[in-house]
Backbone bond lengths (Angstrom), bond angles and torsions (degrees), N, CA, C in turn:
res aa  C-N    CA-C-N  psi(-1)  N-CA   C-N-CA  omega(-1)  CA-C   N-CA-C  phi
1 M - - - 1.455 - - 1.522 109.26 -
2 S 1.327 117.53 132.36 1.466 121.65 -176.35 1.513 109.75 -76.91
3 G 1.362 115.16 162.20 1.441 119.57 178.95 1.504 112.53 -60.97
4 R 1.361 116.92 -31.98 1.469 119.19 179.90 1.522 110.42 -63.80
5 E 1.330 117.93 -37.15 1.458 120.56 -178.38 1.524 112.20 -84.46
6 G 1.347 115.99 -21.04 1.456 119.83 -177.41 1.523 112.34 -95.53
7 Y 1.331 113.54 -162.05 1.452 119.75 -176.65 1.531 113.28 -93.71
8 G 1.328 116.75 -11.53 1.453 119.30 179.67 1.508 112.80 70.61
9 Q 1.346 116.71 28.52 1.457 121.21 -179.43 1.529 108.65 -131.41
10 F 1.355 115.05 147.22 1.462 119.41 178.81 1.524 111.89 -85.55
11 C 1.327 118.41 -9.47 1.462 123.21 -177.93 1.527 110.87 -52.53
12 P 1.327 118.14 132.58 1.479 119.77 -179.78 1.521 113.86 -58.10
13 V 1.352 117.33 -32.69 1.458 119.59 176.58 1.513 109.55 -63.45
14 A 1.324 117.57 -43.28 1.473 121.03 178.93 1.508 110.87 -63.37
15 K 1.327 117.22 -43.56 1.471 120.28 -179.08 1.529 111.67 -66.05
16 A 1.322 117.58 -40.39 1.466 120.13 176.90 1.524 110.67 -65.90
17 S 1.333 116.42 -38.20 1.461 120.72 -179.62 1.513 111.61 -65.53
18 E 1.343 117.90 -31.60 1.458 120.23 177.63 1.512 111.89 -62.24
19 I 1.325 117.04 -25.07 1.463 120.89 177.61 1.522 111.75 -91.28
20 L 1.321 115.91 -47.40 1.476 119.82 -169.38 1.522 112.67 -91.71
21 A 1.313 118.67 -32.80 1.467 120.92 -170.04 1.530 111.72 -89.81
22 T 1.332 117.05 48.53 1.455 122.44 171.46 1.511 108.46 -118.55
23 R 1.310 115.71 151.64 1.474 120.19 -174.60 1.516 111.34 -56.33
24 W 1.308 117.36 130.41 1.461 127.66 177.17 1.526 113.94 82.13
25 T 1.337 118.46 -21.31 1.465 118.78 -175.21 1.516 112.80 -59.78
26 P 1.348 120.34 -44.02 1.478 117.36 177.40 1.524 113.55 -59.45
27 L 1.335 116.98 -33.07 1.478 119.70 179.03 1.517 110.59 -73.21
28 I 1.323 117.33 -35.12 1.471 119.75 174.32 1.526 109.80 -60.85
29 M 1.333 115.44 -44.32 1.453 120.06 177.42 1.529 111.02 -61.66
30 R 1.317 116.00 -40.37 1.464 120.32 178.81 1.530 109.97 -58.33
31 E 1.332 117.01 -43.44 1.443 120.55 179.92 1.537 111.63 -63.86
32 L 1.318 115.76 -43.76 1.464 120.23 -179.49 1.519 111.08 -66.35
33 V 1.314 117.10 -42.22 1.477 121.11 178.80 1.541 109.64 -63.95
34 S 1.324 116.86 -34.26 1.463 121.11 -178.33 1.521 113.65 -79.29
35 G 1.332 117.14 -5.11 1.455 120.19 174.68 1.508 116.33 113.82
36 S 1.325 119.28 -3.90 1.457 120.03 176.71 1.529 109.42 -69.45
37 S 1.329 117.25 142.18 1.451 119.54 -177.15 1.529 113.49 -136.61
38 G 1.334 118.59 -23.13 1.451 121.52 179.33 1.520 111.19 -96.35
39 F 1.320 117.09 156.34 1.469 120.95 -177.52 1.514 111.84 -57.06
40 N 1.327 117.31 -50.13 1.468 120.57 -178.57 1.519 111.79 -64.05
41 E 1.340 115.90 -36.75 1.459 120.66 179.17 1.541 110.45 -64.93
42 I 1.349 115.67 -43.54 1.464 119.30 178.56 1.515 110.18 -64.51
43 H 1.332 117.18 -43.31 1.461 121.54 -177.36 1.527 110.80 -64.80
44 R 1.313 117.41 -34.47 1.465 118.95 -176.58 1.523 111.51 -64.04
45 G 1.321 116.60 -26.77 1.451 120.19 176.80 1.533 113.41 -76.55
46 M 1.346 115.97 -8.94 1.478 120.89 179.74 1.515 109.19 -139.96
47 P 1.329 117.46 66.78 1.469 120.68 -171.33 1.514 114.91 -63.20
48 L 1.335 118.33 -19.33 1.470 120.92 179.27 1.504 113.52 -84.12
49 M 1.314 117.41 -9.65 1.486 121.80 178.97 1.530 109.38 -84.87
50 S 1.306 116.81 135.74 1.483 119.14 179.19 1.537 109.24 -71.25
51 R 1.311 115.57 148.94 1.467 120.24 -179.84 1.527 110.39 -66.01
52 A 1.312 117.26 -34.15 1.466 120.14 178.65 1.507 110.78 -63.35
53 L 1.335 116.72 -44.52 1.457 119.69 -179.92 1.542 111.17 -67.86
54 L 1.316 117.23 -35.73 1.458 120.12 176.30 1.517 110.17 -61.49
55 S 1.325 117.14 -44.48 1.473 120.39 177.35 1.524 111.38 -57.93
56 Q 1.341 115.59 -42.65 1.446 120.20 179.41 1.528 111.92 -62.81
57 R 1.339 115.93 -47.26 1.450 119.85 -179.21 1.533 111.95 -64.16
58 L 1.315 117.15 -37.97 1.462 119.72 178.87 1.540 110.24 -65.48
59 R 1.321 117.53 -39.18 1.467 120.90 177.07 1.526 109.96 -62.85
60 Q 1.311 116.69 -41.10 1.468 120.93 179.67 1.524 111.05 -64.24
61 L 1.317 116.84 -42.19 1.445 120.46 178.49 1.514 111.56 -66.76
62 E 1.310 116.92 -34.83 1.469 120.68 177.25 1.529 109.17 -67.64
63 A 1.325 117.01 -44.13 1.458 120.92 179.29 1.529 111.82 -62.78
64 A 1.328 116.55 -31.29 1.449 121.20 179.07 1.516 112.76 -80.77
65 G 1.335 118.32 -3.89 1.448 121.66 179.65 1.506 115.11 81.15
66 V 1.365 115.36 17.20 1.454 120.22 -178.78 1.504 112.12 -84.15
67 L 1.322 117.32 -30.64 1.460 121.66 -178.69 1.527 109.54 -143.90
68 T 1.309 114.38 166.30 1.458 121.50 172.58 1.517 108.89 -120.52
69 H 1.331 116.79 148.76 1.448 122.03 177.11 1.529 106.36 -109.69
70 E 1.331 115.14 105.60 1.444 121.02 -171.42 1.536 110.80 -91.47
71 P 1.332 116.61 162.70 1.474 120.66 176.28 1.539 110.72 -53.88
72 G 1.315 115.56 139.09 1.455 119.93 -178.05 1.516 111.78 92.81
73 G 1.353 117.50 -1.15 1.450 120.33 174.27 1.514 114.63 88.96
74 T 1.310 118.95 10.67 1.444 121.40 -178.54 1.503 112.40 -84.45
75 Y 1.327 116.59 136.42 1.467 121.75 176.66 1.521 108.61 -105.38
76 R 1.352 114.60 133.56 1.452 120.47 -179.78 1.510 109.79 -129.80
77 L 1.338 116.57 139.26 1.451 119.88 175.66 1.513 110.35 -73.26
78 T 1.313 116.25 139.80 1.468 121.48 172.01 1.522 109.05 -83.69
79 E 1.336 116.00 -177.34 1.454 119.28 175.69 1.536 109.78 -59.23
80 A 1.330 115.49 -43.25 1.467 119.84 177.14 1.538 110.61 -62.21
81 G 1.311 116.05 -37.98 1.465 120.01 179.81 1.514 112.65 -65.09
82 H 1.328 116.33 -40.60 1.468 119.73 177.77 1.525 110.16 -63.38
83 G 1.327 116.12 -39.28 1.456 119.71 176.41 1.513 112.56 -62.47
84 L 1.331 115.67 -42.22 1.463 119.89 177.47 1.522 110.78 -67.36
85 G 1.319 116.27 -32.95 1.451 120.85 178.51 1.524 112.01 -61.50
86 Q 1.320 116.55 -34.40 1.460 119.74 177.62 1.527 112.08 -65.40
87 I 1.355 115.10 -31.59 1.476 118.96 176.41 1.525 109.68 -68.59
88 V 1.343 116.78 -40.06 1.462 120.98 179.03 1.523 110.41 -64.69
89 I 1.316 117.69 -41.60 1.453 120.58 176.78 1.526 111.22 -62.17
90 A 1.349 115.02 -40.72 1.469 119.77 177.08 1.515 110.84 -62.06
91 M 1.339 117.78 -37.28 1.454 120.90 176.56 1.528 109.67 -61.05
92 G 1.335 116.26 -41.89 1.459 119.55 179.74 1.512 112.25 -65.91
93 V 1.328 116.71 -39.79 1.474 120.20 177.54 1.514 110.08 -62.07
94 W 1.333 117.27 -42.60 1.437 121.71 178.42 1.522 110.69 -64.40
95 G 1.331 117.13 -45.26 1.461 120.61 -179.87 1.502 112.10 -63.29
96 R 1.322 117.20 -38.38 1.463 121.70 178.50 1.531 110.36 -61.19
97 R 1.328 116.87 -37.04 1.462 119.92 -175.49 1.526 112.61 -83.97
98 W 1.314 118.15 -37.11 1.453 120.54 -166.82 1.535 114.99 -112.07
99 V 1.329 118.46 -21.17 1.464 119.25 -176.09 1.509 109.06 -96.47
100 E 1.307 117.46 104.65 1.459 122.78 -176.23 1.521 112.64 -96.37
101 S 1.350 118.33 -15.95 1.454 120.75 -173.74 1.521 112.89 -62.34
102 A 1.363 116.33 -23.39 1.463 118.84 -179.18 1.515 114.01 -67.09
103 L 1.330 116.65 -22.71 1.466 119.58 -171.69 1.530 112.65 -61.65
104 D 1.317 116.58 -38.97 1.462 119.68 -178.19 1.538 112.34 -110.75
105 G 1.294 116.83 12.72 1.459 121.68 -177.14 1.517 112.59 -83.43
106 P 1.325 116.90 -177.92 1.469 122.28 -175.06 1.534 114.61 -93.13
107 D 1.317 117.97 7.04 1.459 120.51 -167.20 1.526 114.95 -93.69
108 W 1.319 117.65 14.53 1.456 119.69 178.44 1.526 108.63 -79.44
109 D 1.313 117.76 110.99 1.460 123.86 -173.52 1.523 108.70 -118.28
110 A 1.340 116.36 120.53 1.449 121.05 -177.60 1.516 111.66 -63.70
111 G 1.332 116.81 -37.61 1.460 120.74 -178.46 1.510 112.01 -64.83
112 V 1.316 116.90 -46.97 1.457 120.98 179.00 1.521 110.69 -63.39
113 L 1.332 116.58 -41.85 1.454 121.52 178.14 1.534 111.49 -60.26
114 M 1.306 115.98 -50.24 1.484 119.57 -177.00 1.517 111.36 -66.99
115 W 1.329 118.22 -36.11 1.452 121.00 179.54 1.528 110.19 -64.45
116 D 1.323 115.90 -39.00 1.458 119.66 178.61 1.523 110.26 -70.51
117 M 1.313 117.40 -39.72 1.470 121.18 178.61 1.524 110.92 -63.21
118 R 1.315 116.48 -38.04 1.480 120.36 -177.25 1.524 112.31 -54.27
119 R 1.323 117.12 -37.09 1.459 119.06 -175.16 1.525 112.18 -93.34
120 R 1.351 116.11 8.22 1.467 118.84 178.48 1.533 109.79 -121.21
121 I 1.316 116.73 35.94 1.446 122.33 176.32 1.518 109.53 -98.41
122 D 1.312 117.08 121.69 1.457 120.48 177.60 1.536 107.32 -86.65
123 T 1.338 114.75 96.64 1.451 120.17 -175.64 1.518 112.40 -65.62
124 S 1.336 116.59 -23.57 1.470 119.88 -179.87 1.525 112.04 -68.32
125 A 1.352 116.30 -18.63 1.467 120.42 -179.97 1.520 111.74 -93.15
126 L 1.335 118.08 2.72 1.458 122.93 179.05 1.514 110.33 -103.82
127 P 1.325 118.09 154.81 1.473 120.37 178.84 1.523 110.52 -65.59
128 P 1.330 118.40 156.71 1.470 120.88 177.71 1.511 111.12 -64.66
129 G 1.320 115.87 157.74 1.457 120.61 -179.02 1.511 110.71 92.53
130 R 1.338 114.97 -151.21 1.463 120.86 -175.02 1.519 111.94 -98.72
131 T 1.328 116.07 136.41 1.466 122.63 174.32 1.507 107.78 -127.41
132 V 1.336 117.65 127.68 1.449 122.16 179.26 1.534 108.15 -119.84
133 V 1.338 115.74 124.21 1.464 121.43 179.71 1.508 108.42 -118.27
134 Q 1.332 117.52 123.63 1.455 122.88 179.68 1.519 109.30 -103.44
135 F 1.340 115.62 130.11 1.470 122.44 178.64 1.528 108.49 -111.98
136 D 1.340 116.82 133.13 1.445 122.13 176.06 1.544 108.50 -124.61
137 Y 1.341 115.41 123.71 1.472 122.07 -178.09 1.522 109.36 -115.57
138 S 1.312 116.73 110.14 1.467 120.71 -174.16 1.521 113.16 -71.64
139 D 1.342 118.53 -20.07 1.466 119.98 -177.31 1.523 112.98 -98.65
140 A 1.320 117.76 4.89 1.462 120.94 179.58 1.540 109.80 -89.43
141 P 1.355 117.54 157.78 1.461 118.78 173.11 1.528 110.39 -56.92
142 A 1.309 115.43 155.20 1.473 120.88 -172.56 1.532 112.65 -51.36
143 E 1.330 116.45 -42.37 1.463 120.94 -175.91 1.532 112.17 -76.44
144 M 1.359 118.04 -5.99 1.446 121.33 -177.12 1.535 112.00 -119.59
145 R 1.308 116.63 11.56 1.481 119.18 -172.28 1.508 113.49 -81.04
146 R 1.315 119.72 -29.40 1.441 121.19 -172.72 1.529 111.44 -121.09
147 W 1.337 114.74 131.22 1.468 121.26 -178.01 1.518 108.91 -137.53
148 W 1.337 115.15 156.19 1.449 120.84 175.71 1.523 110.41 -130.45
149 L 1.311 115.99 133.34 1.457 120.73 168.25 1.533 107.59 -102.16
150 L 1.300 115.61 123.84 1.464 121.71 -177.71 1.525 108.02 -112.82
151 V 1.314 116.00 113.83 1.474 121.28 -176.08 1.532 107.94 -114.48
152 E 1.325 115.39 123.72 1.459 121.61 174.12 1.501 108.50 -132.76
153 D 1.318 116.47 114.29 1.470 121.34 -174.60 1.523 108.74 58.39
154 D 1.326 117.23 -119.79 1.479 120.88 -178.99 1.508 113.00 -99.55
155 E 1.322 117.87 6.07 1.461 121.62 -177.84 1.516 110.32 -98.95
156 V 1.356 116.39 135.21 1.466 121.93 179.03 1.519 108.43 -125.23
157 D 1.316 117.97 120.82 1.446 123.12 177.58 1.513 109.00 -114.95
158 L 1.354 114.56 146.93 1.466 121.44 176.14 1.520 108.50 -110.20
159 C 1.327 116.93 127.45 1.464 121.46 -176.58 1.535 110.41 -123.26
160 Q 1.325 115.18 141.86 1.446 121.17 171.58 1.517 112.88 -102.42
161 S 1.308 115.26 -6.48 1.469 120.20 174.78 1.531 106.97 -121.70
162 D 1.309 116.06 151.66 1.461 121.66 -175.01 1.537 109.68 -58.28
163 P 1.345 117.61 120.25 1.468 118.93 179.67 1.515 114.49 -71.11
164 G 1.334 116.68 -10.01 1.455 119.85 174.31 1.513 114.79 89.14
165 F 1.324 117.16 11.09 1.455 120.72 178.80 1.542 110.35 -109.31
166 E 1.308 115.09 160.15 1.457 119.49 178.65 1.538 109.68 -63.02
167 V 1.298 115.87 134.49 1.465 120.95 -179.52 1.528 110.22 -80.51
168 S 1.343 115.70 129.42 1.454 120.44 -179.40 1.524 111.80 -87.09
169 L 1.342 116.44 -30.80 1.454 120.56 -176.82 1.521 109.76 -151.69
170 Y 1.337 115.65 133.57 1.470 121.07 174.85 1.523 107.96 -106.36
171 V 1.337 115.08 132.79 1.467 122.51 177.69 1.518 106.96 -119.25
172 V 1.326 117.54 116.71 1.470 122.67 -178.44 1.519 108.55 -115.95
173 S 1.342 116.78 123.98 1.449 119.69 -177.50 1.528 108.08 -163.52
174 T 1.333 116.13 -157.33 1.455 123.25 171.91 1.518 107.54 -124.95
175 V 1.324 116.08 159.25 1.463 120.33 178.66 1.520 109.48 -63.36
176 R 1.307 117.18 -38.98 1.477 119.86 -178.57 1.524 111.78 -63.12
177 V 1.335 116.55 -42.75 1.460 118.99 179.79 1.530 110.62 -68.61
178 M 1.339 116.56 -51.91 1.455 120.25 -177.32 1.529 110.50 -63.41
179 G 1.327 116.25 -36.98 1.451 120.25 178.85 1.529 111.90 -64.32
180 R 1.321 116.59 -41.31 1.455 120.52 179.26 1.543 110.10 -67.24
181 V 1.305 116.99 -36.85 1.467 120.67 174.42 1.522 109.43 -62.80
182 W 1.307 114.34 -43.73 1.479 120.52 -174.01 1.532 111.30 -63.15
183 I 1.340 117.89 -36.93 1.464 119.13 -178.96 1.532 112.04 -97.80
184 G 1.324 116.16 11.28 1.445 120.08 171.74 1.503 115.62 82.94
185 Q 1.324 118.60 17.41 1.459 120.64 178.79 1.519 112.64 -97.58
186 R 1.319 116.55 1.09 1.462 122.49 175.89 1.501 107.79 -150.07
187 R 1.313 118.69 132.87 1.456 121.90 -179.20 1.528 109.70 -74.65
188 L 1.321 115.32 135.01 1.478 121.20 179.71 1.522 110.27 -57.70
189 A 1.326 117.95 -47.44 1.469 121.37 -177.36 1.528 110.85 -60.41
190 A 1.330 117.32 -39.83 1.455 120.93 -178.95 1.525 110.84 -67.53
191 A 1.350 116.64 -40.45 1.465 120.44 -179.98 1.525 111.06 -66.54
192 I 1.324 117.99 -33.54 1.442 122.03 177.29 1.540 109.68 -71.91
193 E 1.297 116.09 -42.64 1.474 121.10 -178.01 1.524 111.51 -61.89
194 T 1.337 117.65 -35.64 1.455 121.46 -178.64 1.524 112.59 -92.22
195 D 1.342 117.21 9.21 1.476 123.39 -179.72 1.517 113.52 63.24
196 E 1.329 116.83 18.80 1.479 118.72 170.43 1.517 110.52 -72.09
197 I 1.301 116.47 -24.97 1.472 124.14 169.27 1.512 106.20 -123.85
198 R 1.326 116.84 121.22 1.468 121.61 -179.99 1.526 108.96 -111.76
199 L 1.309 116.50 133.48 1.458 122.99 -175.78 1.512 110.05 -119.26
200 H 1.323 116.31 134.50 1.463 122.23 177.15 1.537 107.79 -139.33
201 G 1.306 115.66 129.79 1.457 117.98 178.30 1.517 111.36 148.34
202 L 1.337 115.98 -152.44 1.443 122.18 -176.87 1.531 110.47 -62.12
203 V 1.311 116.20 129.14 1.476 120.84 -174.93 1.510 109.70 -62.92
204 D 1.296 119.30 -40.48 1.478 121.25 -179.13 1.517 112.24 -61.36
205 L 1.340 117.00 -37.21 1.467 121.12 177.63 1.516 110.59 -67.85
206 I 1.317 117.31 -39.91 1.460 120.25 178.86 1.513 110.43 -64.19
207 R 1.334 116.62 -44.46 1.472 120.40 -178.56 1.532 111.58 -64.83
208 S 1.326 116.19 -35.93 1.466 119.49 -175.38 1.531 113.45 -92.34
209 L 1.332 117.08 4.67 1.462 121.28 -177.29 1.538 112.95 -51.92
210 P 1.325 120.09 -45.33 1.473 118.97 -179.85 1.525 113.39 -63.51
211 R 1.353 117.88 -19.14 1.454 120.58 179.49 1.521 112.50 -86.06
212 W 1.361 116.44 -44.23 1.449 117.01 -174.45 1.530 113.83 -89.67
213 L 1.333 118.52 -21.18 1.454 121.07 174.00 1.520 108.65 -98.47
214 M 1.318 115.49 90.31 1.469 119.30 179.57 1.534 109.32 -76.03
215 L 1.319 115.77 151.18 1.441 119.79 179.12 1.531 110.80 -81.33
216 S 1.314 117.13 178.09 1.457 120.58 -174.10 1.534 110.32 -64.50
217 V 1.334 115.70 159.70 1.466 120.23 179.88 1.520 110.56 -61.55
218 I 1.318 117.48 -26.77 1.463 120.60 178.82 1.518 110.52 -65.68
219 V 1.320 116.83 -43.98 1.456 121.37 178.30 1.525 110.38 -64.99
220 E 1.318 116.38 -40.38 1.453 121.05 178.95 1.534 110.47 -58.21
221 E 1.340 115.74 -44.49 1.451 119.32 -179.41 1.531 111.10 -69.41
222 A 1.338 116.59 -40.38 1.451 120.69 179.02 1.529 110.92 -60.92
223 M 1.312 116.83 -40.71 1.484 121.46 179.26 1.526 109.19 -67.31
224 R 1.335 116.43 -37.75 1.460 118.86 -179.89 1.534 111.30 -64.53
225 Q 1.334 114.87 -35.80 1.462 119.24 179.67 1.526 112.31 -77.23
226 G 1.325 116.50 -15.02 1.468 120.03 178.73 1.498 111.33 81.10
């Protein structure tokens, strides 16, 4: 990064900010830390970001030594990237604790929520074979209200159209409730007890829900820190 684009300071905070403190870059890092590795996969976690800008930001991160672009189009964090990823996770932990404006704001997006949930399914806690979980969100736009998670062995797919298989578990809620549970601002058990989340289906899946539906990596880190 040239001095004109940067801060013109040798301070390590300034140099780190030249990499991380650009629009969308922390969210790109969030996607990479959460396990996304392909261009389309990364972009799906940030649907409002243009693909051209994502390409630009990925090139900048590669030039900074934060990631590598491997044959086949896969992006991998370097050692420096993993270190930067810990800063991004720390930002999320801080935001979860101190930023309250999001609770009543307009930014609850069913697509972003479901995409993040898809990669946090512990398939080892599910029965062998196929498991289909249908989610219905009454507060989402009509085209975003119904989703399916299709789990077969260790593979998890997210569908917006009916995959055509028998549903093992129905989850009925709102994006705001499920989102708050997902980022650790509402306990799953409490939301179920008050019928803010309603479950219908196989009893074993309902009982094991807290095991196979892991919460976001931000919550995991916050719990680790106590």
